[in-house]
N, C-alpha and C positions, 0 to 999 in steps of 0.2 A: 644760359643757365638751364639746368635740368629742373623742371618743376618737381616739387615734393622732396627736395633734398636741401641740405645745408650747403651753401656755397659762400666762400670768402673772396671778396674783391680786395685787391691791394692797390695802393697808389704807387708812384714812381720810387718811393723809398722803401717799398715793401711792407708798409704798415697796413694792417687790416682796417678797412673802412666800414664793413658791415658783414653780416652773414644772414643767410635765408634758411629758415627752419623748415624741416620736412613736416608734413601734416601728420598728426597723430592725436591721440586723446590727451586732453589737458587735465582730466579727472584725477589720474594718479598723482600728478604734481599737487593738485589741490588737497588731496587726501593726506599726502605726506607732509605738506606744509601746515595744514591744520593740526595734524597729529603732533608735530614737534611744538607748535605754538600752544598746545593745550597746557604745557607747563607754565605758560604766561597766565592762563586762566587760574591756575593754582596760586600764582603769585598775586593776581589781582584780587582773589578772594581774601588773601591775607591783608592786602591793603584796605579793602572795603570792610573788613572785620572791625577796624578801629572805631570808626565813627558811630555805628549804632550800639556798640557795647560800652561806650564811655560811662553812661549813667548806671548801667548794670554793675560795672566794676566799683563805682563809687558807693553803691548801696550796701555792699557786703553780703547780699542775699544769694549770689550765685556761687561764690567761693566762701570758705571759712575765714576770709580775711578781707579787709578793706583796702582798696587801692586809692592813694591820695592823688591830687591833681598833678603834682610834680612827678610822682611815680608813673602816672599814666603817660606823661610826656616821654618818659624813657621806654615804656611798653610800646608806644607808637614808633618812636625813632630808632629803636634797636633793630627793627626789621630792615631799615635802610642801611644801618651800620653793618649788619651781617652781609648784605648784598655788596657793600663797599669792599670788605676784606677778601671776598672770594673771587672777584672778577679776574685779577691777574693770575693767581694760581690756576684757575679753570682754563685760562688761555693755553697754558702748557699741557694741561690734561687732554684738551681736545685734539692737540697735535700728536700726543703720545698714544692715546687709546682710541681716538676717533670721536666724531660728533655724536652719533647714535649711542654708543656704549656710555659716553659721559652722561648723556641725559638719562639713560636708564639707571645709571649708578646713583642718581639723586633720589631714587625712591626710598631707600632705607632711612637716610637722614630726614627726609620730609616726614616720614611716619614718626620718627623720634620727636620731631618738633611739635607735631600735633598731639602726640601722647603726653608730652610735658604740659601742653595747654589744657588737655582734658583732665589730668590728674594733679594739677597744680595745688599744692598745699600752702604755698607762700608766694610772695611776689617775685622772688628770685627765680623760681621755676618758670614763671611767665616771661621773665627777662631772657632766660636761656632758650625757651621755646621760640619766642619771637626772633631771637638772633639766628637760630638755626634755620627757621623758615625763610628768613632774609637771605641767608647764604645760598640756599637752594634756588630761590627766585632769582638772585643775582647771577648764579651760574646759568640759568636758562636765558637770561637777558643777553649773555654773550654767545651762547651756543646756538640757540634756536634761530636768531636772525642769519647767522652764518650758514647754517644748514639750509635754511629756506632759499637763500640766494644761490647756493651751490647746486641745488636740485632743479632750479627754474630755468626756463628759456629766457632770453633777454627781454622778449615782449611781455612776459608775465612776471618778471622779477619784482616790479614795484607792487603788484597786486598781492603776490604771495608773501613778499617781504612785509607787507602791511598786516598780515594775519596776526603777527606777534602783538601789535598794539591793539588790534581788534579784540583778541582774547584776553588781554590784560583788562581793558575796560569792561568786557563782559564779566570777568571775574569780580571786578569792583562792584558791578551791579548785583551780581549773585550774592556778594557779602552783604550789601545793603538790604536785599530782599530777605535774606535769612535773619538779619538783625531786627527787621521790622516785625516779624511774625513768630519768631522762636525765642526760647530762652537760651542763655549762653551755652549750656552744655550740649544741647542738640546742634547748635551752630558749629561748635568745635568738631563734633562727630561727623557732620555732613562734610565739612571742609576737609576732614581727614580722608574721606572717600575719594576726593578728586585725584590725588596722586595714584591711587589704585587704578582708576579709569585710564590715566595717562599711560602707565606702564603696560597695561593690558593691551592697549591699542598700538602704541609706538613700537612695541616688541616685534611686530610683523612688518615694520617699515624698512626700506633699504638704507644702507649707509650712503653718504654722499659720494657720487662717482668721482668728484674732484679729489677728495681725500684718498679714496681707494687708488686712483691713478698716481698720486703723489707717493704712495707707499709701494708702488710697483705691482699692485694687484690688478693687472689689466683685465683679466677675465672677469673678476668680480665687478670692476668698474663698468664693463660692458653690460653685465646682467643688471646692474643697478640702473644704468641709463635706459636700458630697454624697458624695464618695469616702469620707470617714471615717464617715459614717452609713449607707452602703449605698445601692445604686441605687434600692431601693424605698422609702426613707425620705422623709417629708415634712419638708423642712428650712425651710419658709417662715418660721415663727414664730421658730425659733432664729436663723436668718440675720438676721431683722429686729431681734432683740434685740442681736445682735453688732454690726450696722451702726449702730444707735442709740447704743450705748455708745461705739463708736469715734468717731462723729460728735460726741458730747458731749465726749470727750477732745480732739478736734481743735479744737472751737470754744472750749475754754477758753483764756484768755490764756496765752501761753507764758511760763513763769517759769523763772528760773534753777534748775537742778536742786538746788543747795545750799539754795535757799529752799524748794523742794518737800520736801526731806528734813527740813526743820525743822518741818513741819506736825505738830502734836501727834499726830494719828492715825497718821502715818508713823513718828514716833519711837517710839510705843508698839509698833507692829508690829515695828520694827527691834530694840527691846529684847527682845522675846519671841523673835524668830528668832535673833538673835546669841547670846543666852544658851543656847538649845537647842543650837546648833552647838558652843558652847564645852563644854557639859556632855557632848555626844556624845564628844568627844575626850578631855576631862580625866577621864573615868571610867576610862580606861586601855585602850581597845579596841585602838588601833594598837600600843601597847607589847606587848600580848599577841600580836597578829598577827605583828609584825615579829620578835619574839624568842621565839616559842612553842617552837621546837626547843630553844633554850638553857635555857628555863624547865624543860622536862621533863628535860633533862640534869642540872640543878641539884638536882631532887628525887630523882635516882637511879632513876627509873622504869624498869622492865624493858622497856617499850615504847620503841623507837627514836624519837628526836625527830621524824624526818621522818614517821613513821606517826602519831604523836600529833598533828602538825600537820594531817594529812589528816582525822583524827577531828574536830578543831576545825572544819575547813572544811566537812565534811559536816553537822555540827551547825548550823553558821551558815546554810547553804543551806536545810536543811529548816525551820528556825525562821523564816527570812524568807519562805519559801513559806506558812507558817501565817499570818504577818502580812499577806501579800497577800490571803489569803482573808478574814480577819476585820476588817481595818482599816476597811472601810466599814460593818461591822455593829457592832463594839464601840465605835468611835470613837477619836480620836487621844489625847485627854487621859487616859483610863483606862489605855491601854497605856503611856503615859509614866510614870504613877504606879506601876504594877506593875513596870515595867522598872527604874525608879530604886531601888525598895525591894530587889528581888532582887540588883541589881548591888552595892548597899551590903553586903548580907549575904555575898555570895560573895567579894568583895575583902577583907572583914574576916577571913574564914576563911583566905584565901591568906596575908594578912599574919600571922595568928596561927601558921600552919604554919611559915612561914619564920623567924619570930621565935623560936619554941620550938626549932626545929632548930639555930639558931645558939647559943642560950643553953645548950642541953643536947644536944650531938651524939649521935645515935643514939637519942634519945628518941622521935623521930617515924618510926622505920624501919617501923613497922607501919601507918603512916598515909599511905603513898605514893599511895594512891587519892584522898586528900583534895584535893590541888591539881588533879588531873586532873578530878575531879567538879566542883570549884568553877569551874574554867575553862569546862567544858562548860555548866554551869548559867548562868554569866555570859553566855556566848555566846548561849544560848537567849533570855534575857530582854532582852539588848541588841538582839537581832535582831527581836524583836516590838515594841520600843518606841523606844528612843533610836537604833536603826539607821536605820529608814525614816522615822519621823515628822518629824524636823527638816528633812529635805530636802523632804518633802511640804508642811509648814507654811510653809516658806520661799516656795514657789510659790503659796500660797493667800492670804497675809495682805495683799498689796499691790495697789493699783489699778494700772491699765495704765501710767499716766504715770510711775510711779516703780519699777515692778516689776523692770526690768532692773538698775538701779543698786543698789536696795535688796537684791535677791537677790545681787548681786555682793559687796556688803559682808558679807552673811551667809556666803557661801562663803569669802570671805577669812578671816573669823574662825575658820571651821572648820579650814582648812588651816594657818593660823598656829598654832592650838592643837595640831594634829597634829604640826607641825614641832617645837614646843617640847617636847611630851611624848616624841616619838620620840628627840630629841637628849638630853634630860635623864634619861630612864629608866635607861640604863646607868650614867650618872654617879651618880645617886641610889642606884642599887642597890649600887655600889661604896662610896659614902661613908657612907650611913646604914643600908645593909642592905636586902634585899628586903622584909622584914616591914614596917618603917615606910613604905617606898615605896608598897606596896599600901594601907597605911592612909591615905595621902594621897588615893588614888583613892576609898577608902571615904568620906572626908569630902566629896568632891565629889559622890558619888552621893547622899548624905543631903541635901545642899543641893538637888540636882536633883529629888529626891522631893518635898520641900516646895514648891519652886518650881512643879512641875507641878500640885500641888493648888491653890495659891492664885493663880497668875498666868497660867496658860495657858488660853485659851478653847477651847471645842470647836468645830471647824470642819466636822465630819462633816455631809454632806448640805446644806450651806449654800452659796448663791451668793456671788460676790464682793461684791455689794452688801450682802448680809446680814452677811458677815464685817466689812465696813467699818462697818456700823451697830453691831455688837457692840463693836468697838474704840473707837468714839466714846462708848460708855457706854450704848447702847440695848439693847433685848431683842428678839429675833426672835419673831414670832408664827407658830406652826405651824398649818397648815390641812391638811385631808385631801383626798385625791384620790377618784376615783370608786369605788376599792375600799376606801376607809376607812382607807388607810394614811397616816401622817403623812409630810409631805415637808419 
């Protein structure tokens, strides 16, 4: 092997077993990945907006109208419904006009959504504003992870792919902080500035070299790859591999996308990805985020709900930062297993606390710390596993010819689950009580734990070809590089 270049080794069947990356700067990849993921921060701010403004909307002092409890449930959940309906259409858009132009095109509707929130004169305008903001956020949830995996080297794919979740939780914390110290109108105005920052920065980023190669724009693909790898990097072999793979995809007989989605290997990948997305939401994360302030009020904690929400937000950001650091070292599967187990334990404890509190009022007065600790531990282990990993795996499992649509289906399942959980959580809490409601989340977490053990493949450090080989039932052979490290 020649040091400093990408080299592919093949086994006897001609399958790629690894590649070695030429040395270059990783900074451009980080910049492009963070830039694309800034759209997730915009979405996170919309999610974090709900919890601290709940009481402000009930008071009627911020707008010229009062929002009822049932209407607030729709104000919260319409964000996720908007994300649900856009995921599949955006999958076709990113193949039609590209990853970068699709994200830039979200700027006008994002501004429309926040203008509706700023100038709302009735609850219907809030409904439409939240729905549009959800559509924009859902579009980012499909496009940004795909862009991040396509611009990254294999060794950095997990780290850069995790930027998306990191920016979401940072946005949630941003929304909590705004809600704690500002009135509603300044909150809306500051949140409306975030899409302006995104479009200003991402305008100068390159398009995905993989997309450009698929469209036959080989010179543009080379320029994009050189920018991403650094001016001094040797990109010849990596570019050759991208062009060969894109040519192979283009040479294949064009088939109906529905027929392509019925291929056994695609169905297996879809099953894994969709279930991970459903587990992410149905273990209760958005219920806790949207209603964290009221949960802390229910337990009678001495800490104000808005400050408790900030603690949750900080915990989530720090934990996700840990995930970004370790995800390419520990692997995806082990993080999911640990995450599922600890989420099951903490939601079971939350359910027990609320159940005993209702059965014997006053019996849990000395245990007000338990729900706070349980929620924080839940957030920690959600953030290192079921927070970032489903989005990353979604962008890793599929070949280029079905990646956009398959990723859109996975994204749709995520936001549909989020919509259902967000809408049903307050209803279930009132009808069967908070204890049994959290035990439902416990049951889902237990299932996710065993599913991760027995059904989820490890994709750490593997190329797309290797991952496809695993899904088809084969095993990847690892070889060593010049330094004796397994690749």
